[in-house]
MIGU-570876 format. One record per residue (C-alpha): residue in one letter; x, y, z. Coordinates in steps of 0.001 Angstrom, whole numbers, plus 500000, padded with zeros to 6 digits. Layout:
N
AXYZ/...
! end
This chain:
551
X752076338911573478/X748805337826572019/X746725341045572267/X746891342589568723/X746114346125570014/X749108345957572498/X751253344479569913/X750232347180567478/X751305349885570122/X754663348071570845/X755377347694567125/X754740351348566559/X757371352298569237/X759948349869567973/X759651350801564346/X759780354472565189/X763154353428566968/X764404351634564021/X763965348152565581/X762107346599562643/X764144343327562760/X762986342449566239/X759241342876565363/X758957341357562074/X758651337778563082/X756176338676565837/X754012340635563359/X754085337863560810/X752814335472563561/X750302337963564635/X748945338525561194/X748328334697560973/X746598334788564391/X744602337795563777/X743881338013559884/X741039340566560246/X743087343064562268/X743878346086559939/X746334347625562328/X748513344443562646/X748609344244558782/X749593347854558648/X752482347554561060/X753571344327559279/X753554346298556043/X755676348975557706/X758256346400558935/X758463344672555597/X759060348137553878/X761880348922556252/X763316345553555543/X763414346254551795/X760853343635551068/X758737345939548950/X756575343342547147/X755609341774550309/X754925345195551905/X752728346266549045/X750578343119549553/X750337343953553332/X749421347522552797/X746621346491550256/X745313343920552813/X745229346541555491/X743219348945553296/X740871346165552278/X740091345771556041/X739872349668556613/X740325351929553568/X740125355161555751/X743629354943557229/X746233357634556110/X749143355637557173/X748174352701554938/X747814354811551841/X750879356763552606/X752871353540553172/X751481352090550042/X752430355181548085/X756123355047549491/X756515351459548647/X755091352068545163/X757649354770544630/X760404352605545674/X759203350112543011/X759152352959540447/X755394352295540009/X754789355967539611/X751299355993538538/X750031353646541159/X752038355640543819/X750378358823542686/X746849357292543036/X747569356096546600/X749260359380547639/X746149361341546276/X744092359114548670/X746396359790551479/X746202363519551107/X742573363456550822/X742501361967554419/X745358364233555719/X745605367422553558/X748682368847555642/X750807365796555388/X753731367577553645/X755789364275553414/X753042362685551393/X752823365926549327/X756403365659548386/X756125362072547478/X753250362878545418/X755307365557543648/X758059363083542932/X755636360584541297/X754089363403539204/X757375364590538088/X758416361118536996/X755341360793534863/X755912364129533122/X753603366156535114/X756289368711535934/X754084371777536491/X751918369854538925/X755134368633540763/X756300372261541093/X752956373361542582/X753233370550545096/X756695371088546212/X756068374821546573/X753136374109548831/X755428371927550968/X757995374671551151/X755323377353552053/X754113375236554960/X757115376486556815/X760830375578557681/X761227371851558279/X763313368942557105/X760632368142554638/X760514371634553326/X764279371554552773/X763947368349550930/X761155369783548842/X763471372750547821/X766244370505546957/X763929368383544567/X762416371536543244/X765846373110542464/X766851369838540447/X763608369596538221/X762569373239537873/X764146373899534446/X761896370972533100/X758762372725534128/X756991374307531170/X755379377159533243/X758616378071535115/X760228381086533691/X763779382220533924/X763082384326537054/X761537381337538966/X764319378996537912/X766985381319539169/X765022382274542314/X764578378532543290/X768155377566542665/X769340380744544551/X767199379814547503/X768504376275547513/X771981377410547294/X771661379777550325/X769985377095552304/X772199374148551306/X775522375945551266/X775633377360554786/X778392379789555546/X781646378621553917/X784653380716553942/X786518380474550542/X789969378886550779/X793246381021550599/X795089379520547756/X798885379698547286/X800198381067543873/X801003378338541324/X804767378101540564/X805655379763537405/X806094377599534360/X804208374446535467/X801387372927533547/X797800373919534302/X796235371495536706/X792808370697535328/X790296368842537405/X787036367274536109/X784384366348538709/X781824363733537727/X779805360805539135/X779349359475535754/X782834358625534320/X781841355023534009/X778668355764531800/X779667355208528149/X776413356489526806/X776685359768528745/X780299360426528438/X780583360695524606/X781127364519524612/X783293364363527748/X785883361761526799/X785990363154523299/X787593366179524842/X789458364554527816/X791239362300525392/X792453365041523291/X793897367325525931/X797450368494525308/X799193366766528280/X802229369050527485/X800267371950528699/X797597370375531119/X797964367977533946/X794446366115534031/X792699364994537138/X789434363042536972/X787694363271540164/X785114360529540521/X782003360126542633/X781045356894540870/X782714354294538664/X786251355046537626/X786863356072533934/X787593353116531851/X788270352012528381/X784822350527528018/X783347353949528862/X785521355526526178/X788442356852528297/X791989356555526750/X794453356049529816/X797292358467530252/X799988357563532687/X800257361133534053/X796432361505534562/X795232361531538143/X792239359334538839/X790499360273542234/X787893358096543916/X785965360543546216/X782593358779546567/X781077359638550064/X783907362287550784/X782484365421552518/X782434368514550402/X784757370443552861/X787209367420552823/X787176367178549001/X787770371000548703/X790597370700550941/X792043367883548776/X791532369795545581/X793176372904547055/X796192370779548351/X796630369168544987/X796961372725543467/X794190372162540919/X794016375440538912/X790819375020536861/X787879372823538340/X785147371859535945/X781836370422537075/X780380367827534771/X777383366920537183/X775236370001537376/X772017369045539358/X772383365471538518/X774537365273541764/X773424368511543210/X774980368134546776/X778434368057545231/X778027371578543868/X778700372627547536/X782477372000546812/X782471375160544562/X781419377411547445/X784817376723549236/X786540378008545959/X789405375311546060/X790597376229542507/X791291379654540921/X788884379110538060/X785681377226538579/X783132376432535846/X780498373987534540/X780194372397531242/X778172369462529716/X775456368696532068/X774182372223532557/X770717373438531602/X770174376626533614/X771985378786536264/X773468376898539253/X773226380092541441/X775968378509543498/X778563380870544873/X782100380184543649/X780818378983540107/X782445381441537887/X781084380501534450/X779136377994532557/X780089376843528929/X777429376684526152/X777185377828522660/X775299380485520588/X772597378107519644/X771882377033523305/X772108380342525058/X771280383571523334/X772972386792524683/X769724388106525868/X769324385420528408/X772572386002530160/X770946388065532798/X769245385048534200/X772525383509535096/X774703384149538183/X777636382815536171/X779460384134533184/X778296382543529955/X781192381336527887/X780571380065524347/X782264377628522054/X782111377404518338/X779856374717516920/X778007372656519705/X779167372511523292/X777907368897523098/X780189367739520218/X780691364098520650/X782626361012519677/X781330357429519752/X784331355428521027/X782509352011521328/X780823349555518858/X777187350479518047/X774608348838515847/X774691349362512154/X772225351763510916/X769204349872509742/X767199350436506567/X764305352805506712/X761268351095508382/X758858353268506525/X759731351554503284/X759025348055504688/X756003348978506777/X754277351296504418/X753565353740507231/X755791356049509164/X756786355424512746/X757540358340514989/X759431357797518153/X761012359055521419/X763509357099523620/X763741360032526048/X763237359964529797/X759598359689530996/X759921362843533050/X760214364787529837/X756846363641528548/X755059366790529658/X751406367542528605/X752781370040526101/X754837367389524466/X752072364811524254/X749702367460522919/X752105368197520069/X752781364545519274/X749097363910519424/X748435366673516958/X750707365157514390/X749311361722514842/X745743362823514590/X746411364621511283/X748294361587509906/X746090358621510840/X748264355857509622/X751320356957511380/X752551354990514471/X754451355937517665/X757085354154519571/X757855355336523033/X760701353774525103/X762248354459528618/X763027352455531726/X759838353933533484/X757603351823531180/X758955348580532503/X756021348921535060/X752481348249534253/X750865351267535978/X753219353490534278/X752494352069530815/X748730352238531463/X749185355937532495/X750925356880529311/X748492355044527059/X745608356640528885/X747187360183528409/X747662359608524708/X744130358105524278/X742755361290525837/X744461363121523069/X742972360916520320/X745878358426519864/X744462354895520017/X746515352274521923/X746768350192518771/X749036352874517158/X751433352898520209/X754436350514521013/X755942350943524312/X759339349507525346/X761222349606528780/X764723349067529994/X767224347320527740/X770917346820527558/X772502349849525799/X773135348229522521/X769673346663522529/X768334350012523411/X770027351566520380/X768529348857518019/X765047350355518921/X765922353102516422/X765845350319513727/X762011350646513944/X761786354512514035/X761721356786511052/X761636360157512768/X762398360970516252/X760171363384518101/X761818365673520737/X760372366742524119/X759968370204525635/X760583372357527335/X763402369780528282/X764960368401525100/X767159365476524589/X770875365593524777/X772260362110524889/X768996360956523365/X769389363226520324/X772987362348519906/X772183358601519851/X769125359085517490/X771249360932515020/X774080358343515308/X771579355570514428/X770440357494511321/X767178358829512756/X766684362747512262/X765264364386515385/X762380366960514993/X762703369771517650/X762009373453518398/X763965376525519186/X762999376478522843/X762455379196525419/X765406378044527558/X768771376374527608/X767095373084528396/X764915373475525360/X767810374156522940/X770244371219523469/X768818369421520359/X768988372605518456/X772671372855519240/X773394369440517903/X771167369781514841/X772588373021513724/X776023371787514198/X775103368523512123/X773808370801509336/X770242369789509953/X768624373176510730/X765568372301508710/X764558369912511577/X764540372749514087/X761095374325514221/X760527377981515484/X758003376956518138/X755602374136519097/X753066375118516488/X755882374925513831/X756946371619515279/X753468370261514703/X753063371743511141/X756518370561510224/X755734367119511428/X752506367078509437/X754122368255506376/X756981365818506556/X754645362743506982/X752382363967504177/X755091364476501550/X755175361623499024/X758788362143498466/X759751361787502214/X760353358015502611/X762973358226499694/X764489361346501209/X764638359911504666/X766290356816503455/X768988358688501750/X769471360968504874/X769429357757507079/X771964355861505057/X774530358774505164/X773756360477508471/X776659358830510449/X779168359915507815/X777724363310507602/X778019363713511472/X781620362625511463/X782520365393509067/X780377368031510907/X781070370364513905/X778582367994515774/X781476365557516066/X784383367973516092/X785749366946519543/X789204368178518546/X787751371619517831/X785737371566521203/X788679370521523122/X790859373413521715/X788071375864522544/X787720374599526043/X791553374763526661/X791509378365525569/X788626379146527946/X790516377366530716/X793755379275530157/X791973382599529666/X789891382088532810/X792885381270534878/X794922384179533636/X792023386480534575/X791345385029538065/
! end
């Protein structure tokens, strides 16, 4: 077929039916034969995207737009391929153009929301997802609600009622009608069968609090089962193998089948470690395959999931006055619910860079989606008040050029010149930790604090400046800092965060004080409740036993 219009029509039908392989060669030939035909370039770009050849697809979408810049499908396709390449800022710009051409394209709206959230514009992402949901019931609307339920605690404008309402809507829509299982009584005198459910057992950086507890469980009282949706637990990740432990590999298993297996194994206490990091797996809890079901470690707000009996936190993270915003009971442990151990080698703590550089370097190695406008406003206020101070921001999103340019532009708009900012991207974990060698004080993010990020900054000798936030997600750093005896680094609010940062950097004695703190911080942590994994394990075991007795 040589007619490009006829080939375009045929390719449109074939790609819609998933027959991209059959068309790719013909479209490539037609592109050579008809270099000025925008529609052929567009369909070739679509075929390349479906084949996973994203760089080539991006080039063809741009070629199609150079020939005809008014085609929605080309801007939409370009936005999609840029999202797949994690070029979030460039994807945002393309999707804005797409929606300008077709304002009711809800799929494009959801993709734009994804890009905005990844860049830290959480409130804008919420607005876009809610628009897509309001457009009416559809698969796109269901997807928008699922995405909104995952990210809603990180939206500065989202209050407790909205967070619970969104998650309750998601739980009703995603869970369907599930009948709780009829469980047989456990034989008297046997060990409590304890199941931990996680997709991240193989992630050593995330599992520091988890394996600190699991390795210490009293195997005379508890039979431990690790139910894995990801890599199996390993010594490299921090797990100490016990012959009696059960290791389950359940990746891809439907929730109903997994619930049946959990019930058949007689698991008494089921502990979710995923939260909304693997939201679909929360559906297991609606079947109620265990007598006592709760979430610990990766929770930052209510799940609103039927069958989730309780969430574990601490007094610093969840005040009693906020319990009304949870569908679950709130159970508290002494100290920090994130108490951790570091079971693998880490870089030695480096000398304070301020002493060598003559100027302070502030830094944050937290995820890019936490860099909200409110966070950058506060950081910039400190940097404007202390003109010599520098800033280091590092996260995997900054591997890509449009994302780096976007963050630099956001900071420049707040009065922080590019020359004062160092950006770093993805790195192997130990190399990532070495970034703290060049940071004097870590700056937290809000409303969504660091958790693992705060743990690792402290371990590398870098104190973290944070606030007493307005939600659980905004108090994880507070939990760790208070447990570490570093309460002076917790400001009452964002205004206090700025004032404290300015005061710290303006204090002539601060370099010497920071150097002393840095040199002894790891030793101080080990002796504090922040690293009391044994105490946390004992508290959790008491919670498990009590919850089971009351169920």
